N, C-alpha and C positions, 0 to 999 in steps of 0.2 A: 565665319562666327570661331571666334578663336577660343580653346580650351585653355584656362590657366588652374595653375595649380597654385595653392595655397600652403605653405607650413608653417604649422604649430608648434612651438615647443613646450611641452605642462611645465609647470612648478613644479620643483624639486619636493614639495610637500604633498603634489594630488597622489590622492588613494583611489584605486577602483571601485566600484559601487557593486562590484561584482561578488556571489556568495555563492559559499562551498554549498555542494551535493549537500554536506551534513547540517549546516548552516539552516538549509530550505527545511529539510524534514524535522530539522526539531521546531522551526517555525510554523511548519503544519501541524503535527502534531500537540505543542503547545495552543492552537488555536482551538481543537478539535476535542482531546484529555480531560476526564471529567473528572472532579476528585481527585485533585494531584496525584493521579496515578500514571505517570509516567515516568519509565524507568529505562537507563542508557544501561547496555554492557558492551565493552570496548576488550578487543583482545587483534592477534597477527592475523585475525581472516575478516577483521572489520568490525561494523558498529552494527549492534541490533539492539532496539526500540523496542519495546512495551507498552501500549495504554489502553484503557478504556474507556469503549465510546457504544454507548446505548446498554446494550445486555450486552456485549462481545470483547473480548481482547482482541487487539489487532497489534501486527504485529508488523517492525520493518528493518529490513537489512539491507546496508548497505557494502559492498564488500572491498572498496576502495574508491579513489578520484579520477583511475584512469579510462581511458575508452572502452578497455575490455571488460571493465568491474562492473557489478551487476546491482539493479537494486530491484529487492523484493519485495513488495506488499503481500500479508498475507492475513486471514480472521477464519478462526473456526469457527463454524456454524452448530455441529449438533457428531457425538459420537457414533460410530456404529457399532453394533450392527442395529438397523431397524427393523421396524414392525414389516414394512413396505417393501424392502430394497428395490423391486422391478421400478415400483410405482415412484420410488426417489429417483433412482437414477434417470428414466425420462424423465423427471418435471425439471433437474437440475441439465441436462439437456439441451430440453426445448430450452428453458432461460439462460443458457448461454448463446444459443444462436438468435434469441428473439430480445434479451431483456439486459447483459450484464454490461455491455459498452464493451470497453480494454480489459474488463476484468474478468474472469471464468469463473466456473466449479468446477473442485477437483478432488483427489481423495489425497489427503499427506496423515501418515501415523495413523492411519484407522479413523479416520474425522472426515467430515467433509467442509470444505475451505474455499470462501472465496480469495482466490488470491490474483496479483500483477507481476509480471517480472518483465525488465528487459534492462538493456544497455546502458549506460551513463550516457554514453556518445550522444553530446550532442542533449541532453537532457535538461529544458529548462524547468525552473522554478514552479513555472503552472504546470506541467506535466505532473511532477511529484506532487503539488498538491492535489491535481485529478486524482491519480493514482490511490493517494492516501483515502481521502474522501470518499473515491467510488468504493473501494472495498471495504470501509468500515461502514459507509451507508449500506451499502446493498445486503453486507451479514445481518447487520443489525434490522435491516427491515424484514428477512425472510426468516431468523431461525426458529422463532416462535412457532411462526406458520407452517414449518417446516416439521418440524416437531410432533404436531397437534397434527398435521396432515399424514405423515408417515411413520411416527414411533424414531426410537433414537432417543439420546440423553442428551440434557444439555451441557456443554463443555462447562469443566470444574475451573473456575475462575483461579 
C-alpha cells in the first residue's frame, strides 16, 4: 500500500469559518438572554457581559484571546448573611459534589454564586455554550429554593 499526499491550494477569497471566543460568547448570550437584557463592557482587561436569565443576572468575563486568558462565568444566587448559614454551606458543598457538573457554588463579594472558570486554551464554542448555560440554569433553578430554605436576600438586579 502506498501513501499518497495531495496538496490543495485554497482560493484567495477563502475565509475561515472559525469564530473567536468573543463571537461564540455573544451567540450564546443572544440565545439565552431575556427582554433584550444583554449588556457588554470592554476595556483593557477584556470583555464583561451581563444578561438576565430567569430570575438571575449572569456575568461572562473574557480577559482576551491568548491561551493564558480566562473565561469566567458567574451568577449570584443570594446575598449573605443567611439565617442558616451552616445549613446553606453544607447544602451547596453537597451540590458541588453531586449536581453542579463543571460549575460550582462559591462566595464572591458576600454573595453565594454559581461559577465556572478556565483558560481559553483549546476552548471550543460548545464548551463556552455549556459553561454559560450551566451557570445560568443552575443559579436560576436554585436561587429561590435556597433563599426560602436557608434565608438570605435576593440579589438586587
